[in-house]
N, C-alpha and C positions, 0 to 999 in steps of 0.2 A: 713681559720681554725679560730676557738673563743678559747680560752684558759683560758677565763671568767665562762665558762659554767663548772657547777659542773660536768656534766657526765663526760666531760672530764677527770678532775682531778679522778673520779673513776674508769675509765676508763687507764688511765695514767700505772699502774702495771705491767696491763698483755699486755701494745704492744709489746715486743720482742714476747712472746708466739703466737700473733695475727699474727705479722710478718712471722713466721714461717708456722703458720698455714694455712695462705692465699694465700704460692707457692701452693696450690694444688687448682686448678681451681673451683672445686663443694663448698669448704670450702670459696673460696674468694669470689663467687658470694653470698652465705648467710653470710658471717662475715663482707663486704666489708660496705655494707648498715648502718648496727648498728653502724660501726667505723665514717662514714660520718654523721652520727645524732649527735653523743656523741661527735665530735668537730667540727660539724655545719659544715660539708666542702659540696661542691656544686659545679659540673664544668660537662661544655660542650665544644664539640669542635667546633671552628666557621671556617665555609668553605667560605672565604673570599679571594680573590687576594690581599696579604698586598700592593702588590706595586701600588693602587691604592691610590686616598684620597677617605678617610672615613670618619663618624663623630658617634663618639662613647660616648655614654652615660650612664650612670650609676646613676642610684636612688637608695638611697640609705631610704630604708623605713622603720617605726619599725617593721612589719611583715614581710619584704622580701626584698630583692636586683635583681634590674631587670638589665640587661646589653642590650645593645641595640645599633645594626651597622647600620646605614644609616635608622633610625627611625624606625627597625624593631627590635623588642625583638629576641634577639638569646639565652637568659639564665634567666630565674627565680628562684632565691633560696631562699629557705623558711627559710631561716636564714640570720639573720639579725643580726653582730655584735655587740653587747656592746661596745666597744672598739673606741676610736677613729680612722676615719682613716687616713691610711699615704699613701703618691702620691707619686710614683718614676714612673719615665718615662726614660726610653733609649734603643737602642738597639747595640747591641754587639754581638761577637762571642762567648760568655762564656754560658755555659750551667753546669745545676744542677741538679740533679735526684733525688728522697725518694718514690720508691713506697710501698704500700700496703705490700708490699710482702720483704719488709724487703729488698730491694735495692739500695741503695746508691752511686751515683757519680757523679763527675766533671770534665770538661775539655773544648775544646776549638772545635769547628766546625770552618773546612778551610770554608771560603767566596767564590765562586767560582764567583762572583763579586763584584763590590762598592755594601757598604751599607750605607744607607742615613733615616734620619728621617725630617721629614717635622710637625713641633707642630704648627698651625696657630692660634689658639685659647685655651686657656685654662681656664675654669670657674667653681667655687667653689659658689653654691649657697644652704644659707641651708631653709630646709624645714620650721623651727622652728619658733614662733614670736618672733620680738626680744623685748626685753622689756629696754625701755630708763630710764635713770637713772635721 
């Protein structure tokens, strides 16, 4: 989501009505793509076994963002946020949900087994040329 987009701010006053209208499946199918464009949102389900080790890569380019798992592109977003990137990596049993239909919630999911996360390496590389002073 990119709240710096002018269209985001233009449509923001209509959000409560949009939440109500999108409770109807046929309106959701028509309105949600418009809302996604306005807020610069893009999503895809990633079907992998998270219990196995994987290599994740996020290429944040001026015209798009590409997400890859194990060197295979799993999602390309045509929206490239203008704001700075914030990276948070964690694992826990908390959840928060906000749907286009106006459903909001949070809580805890019971963990059936021990949870863990291994981070082998994290690297951030700028694709912009650097200028020395």
